[in-house]
N, C-alpha and C positions, 0 to 999 in steps of 0.2 A: 784476892787469890785468883790466879789464872785458871782457865778451864782445864788445862792439862794438869795443874797441880791439884785441882779439886777432884778430878777423876782418879788421880793416883791416891789421894787421901781417902777417897770413898771405896777403894777396892777392897774386896774381902781379904781377910788374912788366912782364910781356909783355902789351901791350894786346890786347883782343879786337878783331876787325875792325870798324871804324866806317866807314860809307859816307858819301860826300859827294854830295849831290843837286845836279844841274847843271840850270840853266834850259834849257827847251826839250827836255829829255830825260824819258822816262817815270819816274814816281815808283814806289816799291815798292807792292805790294798792301797793303791795310789792311782788317782785318775784326775788329771787337770787339763784345762784348756791350754793351748799353746799359741804363742805369737805367730801370726800369719794364718791361723785357722786350724781347725782340727783339734784333736785331743791326744794326750799322751797317757797311756795306761801301762802300768808296770806289768800287768798280766799279759799284755800283748808283746812285751819285749822278748826278743829272741837272740840274745848275744851268744857268741861261741863260749865265752868264759864268765863275764860279769856284766852287770849294769851298775854304772857309777851314778848315784843319785846325789846331787849337790844342792843342798838347801842354802840359799843366800838371803840376806836381810832385806834387800830391796833397793829401789832406785836411789834412795837418799844416802846410801852407804858408800863412802869413798874407798874403803878397804875392799868392799865387794867389787867395785869397778876394776881394780887392779887384779883381784883374785880371779874374776870371771874372764878377764882378758887373757890371763895366763892359761886358763882352762881351754879357751878357744884356740890358743896357739898350739896346744898339745893334743888337740882332737885327733890328728892323724896318728900320733903315737899310740893313743888308746885304741883307735880303730884297728891298727896293725896287730894289736894284742887281743882282739876279740872282745873289746869292752864298749858297750853302748853307753852314751853319756847324756844326761839331762840336767838342766839347772832350773830350780823351782823356788818361788817366793810366795809370800802371802800378799804381794802387791796385786792391784787390779790391772785390767787390760792396758789402760793408757800408760801407766808407769812402767809396766813390763815392756811394752813396745818402745818406750823412750830409752829404757836401759839397753835393749837389744840393739837399737840404732846407734845411740851415742857411745856405747861401749864397743861397738863394731863386732858384735857377736854374730857374724854372718852365717856361720855353720852350726852353731850350738842350738839345740832344741831348748827353748825357754818356755817353761810352764808358769802359770800364775793362778791367782785366786785359791791358793792353798788355804783351806779353812783352818782356824786356830784349833778346832777340835781335832782335825786330822793331824795338825802339827804335833799336838800332844800325844796322839797315837804313835807318832814316829819318835817320841822322846825329845822333842824340841822344847827349848825354853822360850818364854814369851816376855817381851819388853813393852813398856809404855812409851809413847812418843814424848820427846822433850823439845819440840819446836824444830827450827831449821837446823840441818846438819851443815858441815863445812862445804857441801856441794851446792848449798842454796835451796835444797829441796826440803819440804816439811816431812818430818817423820810421821808415819801413820799413827793413829791413836794407840793401836796395838799391832805388834808385828813379831814374827818368829825369828829367833836367832839362828846362826849357821849350824849346819851339820853335814857330814859326808858319810855315805854308806856304799859299800860294795856288796851287791846282792848276786847270789849265784842264779843260774838259769832256772833252778827248781824253786826259786822264791825264798830261799833261806839266806840269812845274814852271814856274810863272811867277815866283814870288817866295818867298824863304825867309829866315828869321832864326833862328839857333840860339844858345842861351845856355848858358854854363857855370855861371851863377849865377841866383838868382831876381830880381835887380835889373835895372833899365834895359831893360825889354822894349819892343817897339814899341807905341805908343798906338793903340788901336782907332779913335779918331777920325781919326788920321792915315791909317790903312788905308782908311777910308771915303773920305776925300778923294783918296787915291791911286787908288782904283778909279774915281772920277769922272774923273780926269785920263786914266787909261789907256783908259777906254772912249771918251771924247770925242776922243782923239788917236790911237786905235788904236796905242798905244805898245807896242813889242815887248818881250819879256823880255830882260833884259840879263844879262851874266855867262855867256854861252852858249859862249864859246870853250873847246874841249876841249883843244887843244894850242897854246899861244901860240907855241911854237918853229916849228911848221909853218904857222901862220897867215900869210896874206899881208896886208900893210898897205896 
């Protein structure tokens, strides 16, 4: 039995705590090192309208490569709408640097070393590595799956989409159009009900 299969076999069947983020409620803290030096802290972000936090799987993921390149292309569109953008993975520094270079993410802030505990705080799913991906890069032993969040300047959640797989993620062009609608209509965050049993209709 391979080491990967052994580790998967020996994993606990009791899940670690995974948080569910709720619209209009504060999101967890977020503080990661960035490729090129320095750190990115959500608490230091000062967007006019939103911070777009994009969690990606890592250097090994071919879908992430296309996805993050599309995000890079649309950075000016987000900037025009007062949206600060960051891409973050649980990769280490070397893999994050490789992704930023090879994927030509020249202007995107790329954070790395997201701890799996912090990933769980943000509601992310965790996968175990299964050897080399189609890119020829080894999957990490454990890594976080994708998610996308729009966070208001006051640190509360506006929108979230969490994935268990690399496929069928929200399109960034759709997010740009949604931001236009939200800003023009002053549309509130939805999904905010904490206890539907106690809520009045």
